[in-house]
C-alpha positions, 0 to 999 in steps of 0.5 A, a space after each residue: 242806796 248801796 253807794 250811800 251805805 258804802 260812804 257811811 260805812 267808810 266814814 264810820 271806819 275812819 272815825 272808829 279809832 276816835 269813837 269806837 262802837 259809836 263811829 257810825 253815829 258819829 258819821 251820821 252827825 258829821 254827815 248832818 253837819 255837812 248837809 247843814 253847811 250846804 244849806 247854810 246859804 239858803 238859811 242866810 237868805 231866809 234870814 235876810 228875807 225875814 228881816 226884809 218882811 219885817 221892814 215892809 210892815 210900815 209900808 204895808 200899813 200905809 197901803 192898808 190905809 190907802 186901799 183899805 176899802 178895796 181889798 182886791 186893789 190892796 192885795 195887788 199892791 201888797 203882792 207888787 210890793 213884795 215883788 218889787 223888794 224881791 221878798 218871798 213869803 216862802 223863803 224861810 221854808 227852803 232850808 227845811 225842804 232841801 234837807 228832806 232828801 237827806 233825812 229820807 235817805 237815812 230813814 230808808 237806809 236804816 229801815 231796810 235789812 238788805 242793801 243791794 241784795 246783801 245784809 245791811 251791816 249798818 244795822 249792827 252799829 249802835 249809839 251806846 246800847 241802842 241799835 241805829 236801826 231800832 225805834 223808841 218802841 223797840 227800846 221800850 220793849 228791851 229794858 223799858 225807859 230806863 234800860 240802856 237803849 231807853 236812856 239813849 232816847 231819854 237823852 235825845 228827848 231832853 236835848 230836843 225839848 231844850 232846843 224846842 223851849 229855846 226856839 219857842 221863847 226866841 220866836 215869840 220874842 221876835 213875833 212880839 217885836 215885829 208883829 205882822 200888820 193885818 192887810 185888810 180889816 178882815 185879816 190877811 190878803 186873800 191867797 196869803 191866809 196860809 202864811 198867817 196860819 203858818 205863823 201861828 204854828 211856828 212857835 210850836 214846830 220845834 216840839 213836833 220834833 219829839 214825835 219824829 224822834 220817837 217814830 223813826 229809826 235811831 239813825 234818822 232821829 240822830 239826824 233830826 236832833 243834830 239838825 234841829 240843834 244846829 238850826 237853833 244856834 244858826 237862827 240865833 246868830 242870823 236873826 239877832 
């Protein structure tokens, strides 16, 4: 943790001539961009996987007609088809999973008052009037929604809401253009029902980011907002 704190501080020092008091916030944005670049190959693979799953739908429909009266045989046939085409239903989750360590690292770094037995000086940094270690509740208690710190969160909420609305419309269009074919008369293949539930939730997932931004330290919230915005642009390009 202390090594990471030193790296963030050194990066903030490098950016200070450009961003002044907001150098640490700029360092977090730059760190987020670096993480997203590392994860980009997984995002490209997830995009290819989604396109491949969409292309499999007609073949799944044929299997349904052929084995519709035998759910177990149909299940095996569908799973074999996915294995044959090297398509994983879970590939789209990998980019998010690989980002979790970076998020939790920032969360803990800006939640601790001491690092390596010494005072955590990163907590003295701010984004405009909002300390990077504070949460939305702290901002509400120090000037309210329209106080200096509160307005910083208002700005973040507006960005997240805009990105969420964009993702919602795009995801709904994609799901309408490529509807999943029910594998059996009763619905999905046994054992894959969880994926069906996930697909129903996907259009609303971006809105959950609003809650995350409200409850984590501002530094971690800045990571989430930057990553979410990056993801929206990236997916719009990869899934076009």
